[in-house]
N, C-alpha and C positions, 0 to 999 in steps of 0.2 A: 823765198816763199816756202813754207812748212807745206809737206804733202799731207792730204789727208787721208784717212784710212778708208778703203772701200766699205761702203756700208752694206749689212746683210740685205736681201729682198725677201720677201714671203710671197709663196705661192698662194693663191687663194684656197680656202679648203675645199672648195667644190672641185678643183684640179688635182688634190692629193689623193692619192690612194690609201696612204697609211700615214706614219709619222714622218715630221720632217726634221732634218738637220739642219741646224742654221749656224754657219760659221761667217768669218770677216769676208771671205770671198766665195762662198759657196752656198747653195741651198739646192737639196736634193731629195726627192721623195725616196724613203726608205722602204716603201711597202710594208709588210708584215715581217719580212725576214732580214732587211737590211742589205739584201741583193744588190740593189739600185745603187747603194753607197760604194760599194766594193767594186761594182761595174763601172760607175762613172768616175768614181775618185778614188782609186786604189792608192795614190801616193799619200792619202790622209788615213789609211788604216793597212799599211803594208803587210803587218803580221798578224793581224786580227784573225783571219781564217784559220791559220796554223795553230795559233794558241786556243781557238776553239776547239779544234780537232784533238790537240794535245789533253785538253780538260775533259773532253769526252772518252778519250781513251782512259785517262787516270781514273775516272767514275766506272767505266766498264770494268776495268782490271781490279778496282777495289771489290766490287760486288760480285765479280767472277761469271757474269753472262752478259748479253747484250743490252737487254731492258727494253728497248723500243728501236724499231717498231717490230709488226709482227711479222715474222720470217720463219722459213722451212728450214729445220736444222737437221743435221745427221749426227748420232751419238753412236761411236763406234769403240768398244773396249775388248782387249784381251788379258784376262787375268789368270794367275797361276791356279786358281781354285774359284768354285762357284760362290757367288755373293750377291746380294740384293741390289737391284739397279735403281740409282738415283738418277734423274736428268738433270743436268746441269743448267736449270732454267726456273723461271717462275712464270705465272700467267700462261701455262701451258693450255692451250684449246683443243689439240687433237693430236693422236697417234695415228700416222699414215701407215707403217710397215713396220714389222718386228721380226727379227731372226734373231734366236737364240740358241747357241750351239749347234748351229746349221739347222735348226728346224723353224720353219716359217709360221707365225702365228697370226691368228686373227686380232686385228687391232681393237676390234670392238670387245673383245673377251679380256682386254688388259685394263685392270682398274689403275687408276693414277690420281694423285692429288695435285690440281692445277696450281696450288699456291706454294708448294714445297719441292716438287719434283720427284715425290715417291712415286713408285711404281709397284705391281704385284708380282714383278718379273723376278728371276733369280737364274743367274747362268754365269758361265765361264766366258764365252764368247758373244757379244753382244753387238747387234747392227740395228739401228732405230731410227727412224725418222719421224719428227713430229714438228708441230707448230706452235711457235710460243713467242710472248712479247707483248709490251703494252701497245694499244693501237696507236697511242700519240706519247709523245714525250712528256712524263708528269712534271707539272709546272715547277715544284720544288727542285727538280734536277735540271731544269732550265736555269733557274735562279744560280744554283750552285756552279754550273758551266760558266755562266757570265761573270760570277765572282772569281773563279780561278782563273779566266782569260784576262779578267782586269788586273788581278792581283800580279799576274804574268808580265803584263803589258805596262803597268804603272811603276813596278821595282823588279825589273829584270834581274837585278844583281842581288836581290834580296835585302836591299837598304829598308831599314826598320824607323830610321828618324833621320829629319833633316833639320837644321838650325842655321838662323840668319841672324846675328845679333842676339837679341833677346826674344826673338819669335822661333819656335820650334813645332814641328810636327810629326806625330808618330803614327805610324801605320800599322793597321791592325793584321791586315794581309800582305806579308811581305814578298810572296812569289806565287806560283802558280800551283803550288804543292798541295795536297789534301793535308789539312790540319786535324787534330784529333776531335774537335767539335765537328768537323765535315763527317767523319767516320760516323759518329752520332746520328748525323742527318740521313746517312745511306743505309742504316741499319735496316730499315723495311725493305729494302732492295736487294740486301746480300744473300747470297745462297747458304743454306743452312738454318735460317729462320725459321723456327716454327711457329706458326700462329697461335 
């Protein structure tokens, strides 16, 4: 007698907190962040979190700063000569403390551009504490992060085409690496961009 395949079951919508993932042998509530899927069924996505982390690192490295969420950061530099101070962040909310060449300054007297990181400061030895970052991760970066992770999981060896007989499939994203089009999507978040 042939074995029948297990049928997926559905949890009533009233009992679900977020989306549901339905497979041939599982149904689990993913909530809003998929944590329940990883917690209850890690065998179904053993590399997902590491690929999401890798995609996040790639985006942050390409942009040159952490992007989200709001964090208190410390900027320290010692240079051979005095020069203008540009903070390595965007979405700057406030400057908490400033020491230039050994002199402590009042943060309220420092002008800065929250979108570019420009400050009115100039010095050789700089020690600054400031708060910067988006409150929430921008939606377009969430999408790009998921695309990068999916590309890494879907084609970890960089395979760009598969063929079986007369049927072939060509993949547009063949790895978790940033592509030239991705850099264009990141342009609004990269340091050095002037509005």
